[in-house]
C-alpha positions in Angstrom: -166.0 41.0 87.6 -168.8 43.1 86.7 -171.6 42.1 84.6 -170.3 44.0 81.9 -167.1 42.6 81.7 -168.6 39.4 81.2 -171.1 40.5 78.7 -167.9 41.5 76.9 -166.1 38.0 77.2 -169.2 36.7 75.7 -169.3 38.8 72.6 -165.3 38.1 72.0 -166.5 33.7 72.7 -169.2 34.3 69.8 -166.4 35.5 67.2 -164.1 33.0 68.1 -166.6 29.7 68.6 -165.5 29.2 72.2 -168.2 27.7 73.5 -166.2 26.1 76.9 -165.3 29.6 77.9 -168.8 31.2 77.4 -170.1 28.1 79.4 -167.6 29.1 82.0 -168.8 32.7 82.2 -172.2 32.0 82.2 -172.0 29.8 85.4 -169.5 32.4 86.9 -172.6 35.2 86.3 -175.1 32.4 87.9 -173.5 32.0 90.7 -173.2 35.5 91.5 -176.6 36.7 90.4 -175.3 38.5 88.0 -177.1 37.3 85.0 -179.5 39.9 82.9 -181.4 39.9 79.9 -178.5 41.5 77.9 -176.1 38.3 79.3 -178.7 35.8 77.8 -179.1 37.2 74.2 -175.2 37.5 74.3 -175.3 33.8 75.4 -177.9 33.0 72.7 -175.8 34.5 70.1 -172.9 31.9 70.9 -175.2 29.0 70.7 -176.5 30.1 67.2 -172.7 31.1 66.1 -171.6 27.7 67.0 -174.7 26.1 65.3 -176.6 24.9 68.4 -179.8 26.3 67.5 -181.1 23.7 69.7 -179.8 25.0 73.1 -180.1 28.7 72.0 -183.8 27.8 72.0 -183.9 26.3 75.4 -182.3 29.9 77.0 -186.1 30.7 76.4 -187.3 29.1 79.1 -184.4 29.8 81.6 -185.0 33.5 80.8 -188.4 33.1 81.9 -187.5 30.9 84.8 -184.9 34.2 85.9 -187.9 36.4 85.6 -187.2 38.4 82.3 -189.3 38.6 79.6 -187.6 38.6 75.7 -187.7 41.7 73.9 -189.0 42.0 70.2 -185.5 41.3 68.8 -184.4 38.1 71.3 -188.0 36.8 69.8 -187.1 37.4 66.3 -184.1 35.2 67.0 -185.7 32.7 68.6 -188.2 32.2 65.7 -185.2 32.3 63.5 -183.5 29.5 65.7 -186.5 27.4 66.3 -187.3 27.1 62.3 -183.2 26.4 62.2 -183.7 23.5 64.7 -186.9 22.3 62.9 -188.9 23.1 66.0 -191.8 24.0 64.3 -194.3 24.0 67.5 -192.2 26.5 69.2 -191.5 28.8 66.6 -195.3 29.1 66.4 -195.7 29.9 70.4 -192.6 32.5 70.0 -194.3 34.1 66.5 -197.6 34.7 68.8 -195.7 36.1 71.6 -194.3 38.7 69.3 -196.4 42.6 69.6 -196.1 43.4 65.9 -196.3 41.3 62.5 -193.0 41.4 61.5 -192.7 40.7 57.9 -189.5 39.0 58.6 -191.2 36.5 61.6 -193.7 36.0 58.7 -191.0 34.9 56.4 -189.5 32.6 59.5 -193.0 31.0 59.8 -193.4 30.1 56.3 -189.8 28.8 55.7 -190.9 26.7 59.3 -194.2 25.3 57.3 -191.8 24.3 54.0 -189.8 22.4 57.1 -192.9 20.9 58.0 -194.0 20.0 54.5 -196.8 21.9 54.4 -197.0 23.9 51.6 -200.9 24.7 52.8 -200.4 26.8 55.9 -197.3 28.8 53.5 -199.7 30.1 51.4 -202.4 31.0 54.1 -199.6 32.8 55.8 -198.7 34.4 52.7 -202.4 35.4 52.0 -202.7 36.7 55.9 -199.7 38.7 54.9 -201.5 40.3 51.9 -204.4 40.7 54.1 -202.6 42.7 56.5 -200.8 45.1 54.3 -202.3 48.8 52.2 -199.4 47.9 49.5 -198.2 44.6 48.0 -196.2 43.0 50.1 -192.4 43.1 49.6 -191.2 40.5 46.8 -189.4 38.9 49.6 -191.9 36.7 51.2 -193.8 35.8 47.6 -189.8 34.5 46.7 -189.8 32.5 50.3 -193.4 31.2 49.7 -191.7 29.7 46.1 -189.3 28.3 47.7 -191.6 26.5 50.1 -193.8 25.0 47.2 -190.3 24.1 44.9 -188.8 22.6 47.8 -191.9 20.6 48.0 -192.2 19.6 44.8 -195.2 21.6 43.9 -193.5 23.5 41.3 -196.8 24.5 39.4 -197.7 26.2 42.5 -194.5 28.1 42.6 -195.0 29.0 38.6 -198.5 30.5 39.6 -197.3 33.0 41.9 -194.7 33.8 39.3 -197.2 34.8 37.1 -199.4 36.7 39.7 -196.1 38.5 40.9 -195.1 39.0 37.2 -198.7 40.6 36.8 -198.0 42.9 39.7 -194.8 43.9 38.1 -193.0 42.8 41.3 -190.8 39.9 40.1 -187.7 40.0 40.5 -184.1 37.6 39.7 -184.6 35.7 42.8 -188.5 35.1 41.6 -186.9 33.1 38.4 -183.9 31.7 40.1 -186.7 30.2 42.4 -188.6 28.7 39.8 -186.0 27.6 37.8 -184.4 25.9 41.0 -187.9 23.9 40.6 -187.3 22.7 37.5 -183.7 21.8 37.9 -184.9 20.1 41.0 -187.1 17.8 39.0 -184.5 17.4 36.3 -186.4 19.2 33.4 -183.2 21.2 32.5 -185.5 22.4 29.4 -187.7 24.4 31.2 -185.3 25.9 33.3 -183.0 26.9 30.4 -186.1 28.5 29.2 -186.5 30.6 32.4 -183.1 32.3 30.9 -185.1 33.6 28.3 -188.1 34.8 29.8 -185.6 36.5 32.7 -184.0 38.6 29.5 -187.8 39.0 27.8 -188.2 40.7 31.7 -185.5 43.0 31.3 -183.0 41.0 33.7 -179.6 39.9 33.2 -179.2 36.3 34.5 -176.6 36.7 37.3 -174.1 33.7 39.1 -177.2 31.8 40.9 -179.1 31.4 37.7 -176.2 29.9 35.7 -174.8 27.7 39.0 -178.5 26.3 39.6 -178.8 24.8 35.7 -174.9 24.0 35.7 -175.7 22.3 39.2 -178.4 20.1 37.5 -176.7 19.4 34.3 -173.7 17.7 36.2 -175.6 15.8 38.7 -177.7 14.3 35.4 -174.2 13.6 34.5 -174.6 15.8 31.4 -170.7 17.1 31.7 -170.9 18.5 27.5 -173.5 20.6 28.1 -172.2 21.6 31.5 -169.6 22.7 30.2 -171.2 25.0 27.3 -173.2 26.6 29.9 -170.0 27.6 31.8 -168.5 28.6 28.8 -171.6 31.4 28.2 -171.1 32.1 31.4 -167.8 33.3 30.8 -168.4 35.3 27.5 -171.2 37.4 29.2 -168.6 38.2 32.5 -170.7 36.5 34.8 -167.9 36.0 38.0 -167.1 32.6 39.1 -168.5 32.1 42.6 -168.3 29.9 45.6 -171.2 27.6 44.2 -169.4 27.6 40.8 -166.5 26.0 42.0 -168.3 23.6 44.2 -169.9 22.3 41.2 -166.6 22.1 39.1 -165.2 20.3 42.4 -167.9 18.0 41.5 -167.1 17.6 38.4 -163.4 16.7 39.2 -164.3 14.2 41.3 -166.9 12.2 39.5 -165.5 13.0 36.2 -164.0 9.2 34.2 -162.2 11.2 31.6 -159.3 12.7 33.6 -158.9 15.6 31.0 -162.6 16.7 32.6 -161.3 16.4 35.8 -158.2 18.2 35.2 -160.6 21.0 33.5 -162.6 21.3 36.2 -159.7 21.6 38.8 -158.6 24.1 36.7 -161.8 26.4 37.7 -160.2 26.6 41.3 -157.4 28.6 39.6 -159.3 31.0 37.6 -161.7 31.5 41.1 -159.5 34.3 42.8 -161.7 36.1 44.4 -163.0 33.3 46.2 -162.1 32.3 49.3 -162.5 28.2 49.1 -161.4 28.0 53.0 -164.0 30.8 54.4 -167.2 28.6 53.2 -167.6 25.2 55.0 -169.3 23.3 52.4 -167.1 24.7 49.5 -164.2 23.7 51.7 -165.2 20.7 52.4 -166.3 20.0 48.5 -162.5 21.4 47.3 -160.5 18.9 49.7 -162.9 16.0 49.0 -162.1 16.9 44.8 -158.1 17.4 45.4 -157.9 14.5 47.8 -160.0 12.0 45.0 -157.5 13.1 42.7 -154.6 13.3 44.1 -153.9 16.5 43.5 -150.8 17.5 45.7 -150.0 20.5 44.0 -153.3 22.4 44.6 -154.1 20.6 48.1 -150.8 22.2 49.5 -152.0 25.7 48.0 -155.5 25.5 50.1 -154.1 23.9 52.9 -151.5 27.1 53.1 -154.4 29.2 52.7 -156.3 27.9 55.5 -153.3 27.8 57.9 -153.0 31.4 57.3 -156.8 31.9 58.0 -158.8 32.3 61.4 -161.0 29.5 60.4 -162.8 27.4 62.6 -163.7 24.2 61.3 -166.4 22.0 61.8 -166.2 18.3 62.9 -166.3 17.4 59.1 -163.9 19.2 58.2 -161.6 18.2 60.5 -161.8 14.8 59.2 -161.3 15.9 55.6 -158.2 18.5 56.8 -156.8 15.1 58.6 -156.7 12.9 55.6 -155.4 15.8 53.4 -152.4 16.1 55.6 -151.9 12.5 55.6 -152.1 12.1 52.0 -148.9 14.9 52.1 -147.1 12.9 54.8 -147.6 15.3 57.4 -148.2 13.1 60.6 -147.3 15.6 63.1 -149.9 18.4 61.8 -152.5 15.3 61.7 -152.0 15.0 65.3 -151.8 19.2 65.7 -155.6 18.9 64.4 -157.0 16.7 66.6 -155.5 17.5 69.5 -157.2 21.4 68.6 -160.6 19.3 67.8 -160.5 17.5 71.1 -158.7 19.2 73.6 -158.6 22.9 72.9 -162.1 23.2 71.5 -163.9 20.0 73.4 -165.4 18.7 70.3 -166.2 15.4 70.0 -165.1 13.6 67.0 -168.0 11.6 64.7 -167.7 8.3 63.4 -166.0 9.7 60.1 -163.2 12.4 61.4 -162.6 9.1 64.4 -162.0 6.7 60.7 -159.7 9.5 59.3 -157.7 9.8 62.4 -157.2 6.3 63.1 -156.2 5.7 58.9 -153.8 9.2 59.7 -151.5 7.2 62.3 -151.6 3.9 60.2 -150.6 5.5 57.2 -147.7 6.9 59.3 -147.0 3.0 60.5 -147.7 3.3 64.3 -150.8 1.0 64.2 -150.1 0.3 67.8 -150.5 4.0 68.6 -153.8 3.7 65.9 -155.3 0.9 68.0 -154.7 3.4 71.6 -156.5 6.0 70.2 -159.3 3.5 69.2 -159.8 2.1 72.7 -159.5 5.4 74.4 -162.8 6.6 72.1 -164.3 3.7 72.0 -166.5 4.4 74.9 -167.5 7.8 73.4 -167.5 7.1 69.8 -169.1 4.1 68.9 -166.9 1.7 66.9 -168.0 0.8 63.4 -166.5 -1.7 61.0 -164.6 0.7 59.0 -162.3 1.4 62.0 -161.6 -2.3 62.5 -161.2 -2.2 58.9 -158.1 0.2 59.1 -156.4 -1.1 62.0 -156.6 -4.1 60.0 -155.3 -2.9 57.0 -152.5 -1.3 59.4 -151.8 -4.6 60.7 -151.6 -6.1 57.3 -149.1 -3.3 55.9 -146.9 -4.2 59.0 -146.9 -8.2 58.4 -148.7 -8.9 61.3 -151.3 -11.3 60.2 -152.2 -12.8 63.4 -152.9 -9.5 65.2 -155.2 -8.4 61.9 -156.8 -11.6 63.1 -157.2 -10.4 66.6 -159.1 -7.5 65.5 -161.7 -9.2 63.4 -162.5 -11.5 66.7 -162.8 -8.4 68.2 -165.1 -6.9 65.7 -167.3 -9.8 65.7 -167.2 -9.8 69.8 -168.3 -6.1 69.3 -171.6 -7.6 67.4 -170.5 -5.8 64.5 -171.1 -7.3 60.6 -167.8 -8.0 58.5 -167.8 -5.8 54.9 -166.2 -6.2 51.9 -163.5 -3.6 52.8 -162.9 -5.5 56.5 -162.7 -9.1 54.8 -160.4 -7.5 51.8 -157.8 -5.8 54.2 -157.5 -9.2 56.6 -157.4 -11.4 53.0 -154.2 -8.9 52.1 -152.6 -9.2 55.8 -152.3 -13.1 54.8 -151.2 -12.9 51.4 -148.6 -10.3 52.0 -146.8 -13.0 54.4 -147.4 -15.5 52.2 -150.4 -17.6 54.1 -152.1 -18.2 51.1 -154.2 -21.0 52.1 -155.4 -18.6 54.6 -156.0 -15.9 52.3 -157.8 -18.8 49.9 -159.9 -19.5 53.0 -161.1 -16.0 54.1 -162.0 -15.3 50.2 -164.5 -17.9 50.7 -165.8 -16.9 54.2 -166.0 -13.7 52.9 -168.7 -15.2 50.3 -170.1 -16.9 52.7 -171.4 -14.0 54.5 -172.9 -12.8 51.6 -170.3 -10.6 50.6 -169.1 -9.7 46.6 -165.1 -9.9 46.2 -164.4 -7.2 43.7 -161.1 -6.3 41.6 -159.4 -4.9 45.1 -160.2 -7.9 46.7 -158.7 -10.5 43.9 -155.9 -7.6 43.3 -154.6 -8.9 47.2 -154.6 -12.5 46.6 -152.6 -11.9 43.6 -150.3 -9.5 44.9 -149.7 -12.6 47.5 -148.8 -15.1 44.4 -146.8 -12.4 42.9 -144.5 -11.7 46.0 -143.7 -15.3 46.6 -143.2 -15.8 42.6 -145.9 -18.1 41.9 -147.1 -15.9 38.7 -149.1 -19.2 36.8 -151.1 -18.8 40.3 -151.5 -15.1 39.8 -152.6 -15.6 36.4 -155.5 -18.1 37.3 -156.8 -15.8 40.0 -156.7 -13.3 37.5 -158.5 -15.4 34.9 -161.1 -16.5 37.5 -162.1 -12.5 38.5 -162.6 -11.9 34.7 -165.2 -15.1 34.7 -167.4 -13.3 37.4 -167.4 -10.4 34.7 -165.5 -8.4 36.9 -163.6 -5.6 34.8 -159.7 -5.5 35.2 -158.8 -2.1 36.5 -155.3 -0.3 37.2 -154.6 -1.5 40.5 -154.6 -5.2 39.2 -152.8 -5.0 36.1 -150.3 -3.0 37.9 -150.0 -5.7 40.9 -149.4 -8.6 38.0 -147.0 -6.1 36.0 -144.8 -5.5 38.7 -145.1 -9.6 39.7 -143.6 -10.0 36.1 -140.9 -7.6 36.4 -139.7 -8.4 40.0 -139.4 -12.0 38.9 -138.0 -11.1 35.5 -141.3 -12.4 33.3 -140.6 -10.1 31.1 -143.1 -12.0 28.2 -145.8 -11.5 30.2 -145.3 -8.2 31.1 -145.3 -7.1 27.4 -148.7 -9.3 26.7 -149.9 -7.2 30.2 -149.4 -3.7 29.0 -151.2 -5.0 25.4 -154.4 -6.1 27.2 -154.1 -2.7 29.5 -154.5 -1.0 25.9 -157.3 -3.7 24.9 -159.1 -3.1 28.3 -158.7 1.0 28.0 -157.0 1.1 30.9 -155.9 4.2 32.0 -151.5 4.2 33.1 -151.4 5.4 36.4 -148.2 6.9 38.0 -147.3 3.7 39.3 -148.0 1.8 36.3 -145.1 4.3 34.7 -142.4 3.5 37.6 -142.9 0.0 36.7 -142.6 0.4 32.8 -139.3 2.0 33.6 -138.1 -0.7 36.0 -138.6 -3.0 33.6 -136.7 -1.2 30.9 -134.0 -0.5 33.1 -134.0 -4.7 33.8 -133.9 -5.6 30.6 -130.9 -3.3 29.8 -132.7 -1.4 27.4 -132.5 2.6 29.2 -133.3 4.3 25.5 -136.8 2.8 25.9 -137.2 3.6 29.6 -136.3 7.3 28.6 -138.1 7.2 25.2 -142.0 6.4 27.5 -141.1 8.8 29.6 -140.5 11.8 27.3 -143.4 10.6 25.4 -145.3 11.4 28.4 -143.7 14.2 29.1 -144.5 16.0 25.9 -148.1 14.9 26.0 -148.6 16.5 30.0 -149.6 13.2 31.4 -150.7 13.1 34.7 -148.8 9.5 35.0 -145.3 11.3 35.5 -144.4 11.9 39.2 -141.3 12.6 41.4 -141.2 8.5 42.1 -141.3 8.0 38.2 -138.8 10.2 38.1 -136.5 8.4 40.9 -137.3 4.9 39.2 -135.8 6.5 35.9 -132.6 7.7 37.2 -131.9 4.4 39.4 -132.4 3.0 35.6 -129.8 5.0 34.5 -127.3 4.1 36.9 -128.1 0.2 36.6 -127.6 0.5 33.1 -124.0 2.4 34.6 -124.6 5.3 32.8 -124.8 8.4 35.2 -124.6 11.1 32.5 -127.8 10.1 31.0 -129.4 10.2 34.3 -127.8 13.6 34.9 -129.7 14.9 31.3 -133.0 12.9 32.6 -132.7 15.0 36.3 -132.3 18.0 34.2 -135.6 17.0 32.1 -137.6 16.2 34.8 -137.0 20.0 36.4 -139.3 21.2 33.0 -142.1 18.7 33.9 -145.8 20.1 35.3 -145.2 21.1 39.2 -146.7 18.1 40.8 -143.4 15.6 39.0 -140.6 17.3 39.5 -137.5 16.4 41.6 -138.6 15.4 45.2 -136.2 14.7 48.3 -136.5 11.0 47.0 -135.0 12.1 43.9 -132.4 13.6 44.9 -131.4 11.4 47.3 -131.7 8.8 44.5 -129.4 10.8 42.2 -126.8 11.5 45.2 -126.5 7.8 45.9 -126.0 6.7 42.2 -123.3 9.7 41.6 -121.4 8.8 44.6 -121.4 5.2 44.0 -120.1 5.9 40.8 -117.1 8.5 42.7 -118.4 11.5 41.1 -118.3 13.1 44.6 -118.4 16.9 43.1 -121.2 16.0 40.9 -123.3 14.4 43.7 -122.4 17.4 46.2 -124.1 19.9 43.5 -127.0 18.3 43.2 -127.0 18.2 47.3 -126.4 21.7 47.3 -129.0 22.2 44.6 -131.5 20.5 46.7 -131.0 22.3 49.8 -131.2 25.5 47.6 -135.0 24.0 46.2 -136.9 25.3 48.9 -138.9 23.3 51.6 -138.7 19.8 50.6 -142.0 17.8 52.3 -138.8 15.1 53.3 -135.4 15.5 54.0 -132.7 13.8 51.7 -131.8 10.3 52.9 -129.6 9.6 55.5 -128.2 6.9 53.8 -127.4 8.7 51.0 -125.7 11.5 53.0 -123.3 9.6 54.7 -122.8 7.8 51.4 -121.5 11.2 49.7 -119.4 12.5 52.8 -117.4 9.3 53.1 -116.8 10.0 49.5 -115.7 13.4 49.7 -113.4 12.7 52.5 -112.1 9.3 50.6 -111.1 12.2 47.6 -110.1 15.2 49.8 -112.9 17.5 49.4 -114.0 17.3 53.0 -113.0 21.0 53.1 -113.4 22.1 49.8 -117.1 21.1 49.8 -117.8 18.5 52.8 -118.2 21.7 55.3 -120.4 24.3 53.1 -122.6 21.7 52.4 -122.8 20.5 55.9 -123.5 24.0 56.8 -126.8 24.3 54.0 -128.0 21.3 55.3 -128.0 22.8 58.4 -129.7 25.8 57.2 -131.9 23.4 55.6 -132.9 21.8 59.1 -131.8 18.4 57.6 -129.0 15.9 59.8 -125.6 16.3 58.8 -123.8 12.9 58.4 -120.3 12.8 60.3 -121.3 15.4 63.4 -122.2 14.8 66.5 -125.0 15.9 67.7 -126.0 18.4 70.5 -129.1 18.2 72.4 -131.1 20.8 71.4 -134.6 22.2 73.1 -137.5 19.9 72.5 -139.5 20.3 69.3 -137.0 23.0 68.3 -133.8 23.1 66.0 -131.3 20.8 66.7 -127.4 22.3 66.8 -124.7 20.3 65.6 -121.2 20.9 66.2 -118.1 18.8 65.2 -116.4 15.7 66.7 -113.3 16.6 68.5 -110.5 17.0 65.6 -107.6 14.5 66.2 -104.2 15.7 67.7 -101.5 16.7 65.3 -99.5 14.2 64.2 -96.0 13.3 64.7 -93.8 12.8 61.7 -93.6 8.9 61.7 -97.4 9.2 62.2 -97.6 11.1 58.8 -95.4 8.5 57.0 -97.9 5.4 58.1 -100.8 7.8 57.3 -99.4 8.7 54.0 -99.1 4.7 53.3 -102.6 4.2 54.7 -103.8 7.1 52.0 -101.8 5.1 49.0 -104.2 1.8 49.6 -102.0 -0.1 52.0 -100.6 -0.7 55.6 -98.1 -3.3 55.9 -94.7 -4.1 56.9 -94.7 -2.8 61.2 -98.3 -3.6 61.5 -99.5 -6.5 62.0 -102.8 -8.7 62.8 -103.1 -10.9 66.2 -101.3 -13.8 64.5 -98.5 -12.1 63.4 -99.6 -12.5 59.9 -99.4 -9.0 57.7 -102.6 -7.8 56.5 -103.9 -8.1 52.9 -103.7 -4.9 50.9 -106.8 -2.7 50.7 -107.9 0.4 49.7 -108.0 2.9 52.8 -111.2 3.5 54.2 -111.9 6.4 56.7 -111.9 3.6 59.4 -108.5 2.7 58.1 -106.7 5.6 58.9 -108.4 4.9 62.8 -107.3 1.8 62.6 -103.5 3.2 61.9 -104.0 5.8 64.7 -104.4 3.3 67.1 -101.9 1.1 65.9 -99.3 4.0 66.6 -100.3 4.5 69.8 -99.8 0.8 70.8 -95.9 0.9 69.3 -95.5 3.8 71.4 
């Protein structure tokens, strides 16, 4: 392999950020004495592209050791990289090695002085440039110096520079934006707003950077009202939304207490059509974080689809958020794909946050033992922390394994880690879920002895334990004790109590709780809505269940989702009203996108209709589910099994059963009543029908007709010689008749 080919391969490594292959190529060149300055320069670019600026700088000594002298381009790059990795002394050394005082190198030195907090040195360098130039230096170096001033809190020095530049007629938009940044960093939005007037007086129009700077300051101060006014002004003046605007609005979406503010902020993402979210690492992380926090599944799916179609190489932090996002969408296989890509393909060692996200994703997919295995595998490379242990404890809590949760607690203590509130709360929850309330109360006492202060979630875990065992009096006593501590009741604890009341038919208590929720101004969640629907269903007041859902649908309430819809359908069937279930289902299809029917909703409706022997209606719903596009989950096996049994019993297997089976197969779903032939691993499964029985004789037909009519008597006797009782024939009766006829022959 020639030196030229190695250089080409290294260049491709830079494009794909494949550091492992780049280092392998370099080792090959070194072992065959093929190293040249060009190879070193290309390798330096690979390190820089991967954000490994320190290793790019380390190449300087290796270049000298090989007997090469960097050229001016390489020196300039090394100055920049030394600044980026905070190696100020090295940047000074490299600058002195340059044969010319290039303005760009001066700017990097000014930035290095700023990073070192040495504003005076930055000003000295600026004056040095002025003294060496015959004309006024480029305004970029003044702007760089102003930026050093404002970054280090010397806003008045920056203001003096602005006035100096203005007198020379050199000030530009960046100059004004820089001084505005200084005022905003001090929280002085009033003086920052005045800079807009100065810009316009100088004949300059504020750009997106100008608006974003002030917008960000207002959002940081929590002044959302003024931020929205400024955003509206930005729109009126035709200033385009860019990735910084979107990033700021995502912070609003995450921090807003008012759901309407959050939704308006998320809507900015829809307006930013020219912004490619996943191509900017910081923006992508901010968007993912906001959508995850707000459980906005529709937008999250759209953003992840854009990411999948791109060639973006995520950072280790981004991998953590992506894993968290796919876990929320219930796609554990995709989480594993990303994990393997990061660890195996790209040889990136996960940090504690990314490993914690992966452990949580595995736990959420109910594979806690697999999570423990991964934790043990990486324990030597990624230092364990309390968050990881808390995640595993949560997993064992969900699995109802309190003893194994305690094992994790003891292991945490053995590792010298301190329990935190989250870990203690998960441990309490593990015991409360299995009815070990005495141990749960003892752990609450230990939590306080360790200096932790229980919060609403801690008390919710204990309340849930008492509710599960039907001890509503004790549950409300804990709730009252929590309020006396000055803690505010939130949606979670109200939902826990409300669910307990409905489960144990404490409907008067449930009514009182709903009134309290309004009194405390607690916003109902989708889980609250589902509990309310269940309650009215159990109370045989279906009209009220339908009324509360329709009212919220009319108001565009975010508390409606597919789970609420499934509960409403169940309430209809519980009240013997399949026709109203179909009406409700038709209405659900007009709800907001995030709340429309999913696989669970379709399965609930199919099951309810099939139990009512409404085979044609149930089959029609199943056909619709197949045509509705890809569902996140397949239709439930039990629902389909019941439907196919009803179709067979009503003689509709050929008319409806076979076409439906074909549709289900095309949608990649399991088809009950069909035997499976092994397909390729990981590929589409192939199905074939079970062998058809041999043709029946005239005698057999007579007996089978009797089976179809609903009774098998006379010649068919049980083992004790008595005639069997008359019953409606099930599919297994047909097989029994077959076997009986065979034995008579």
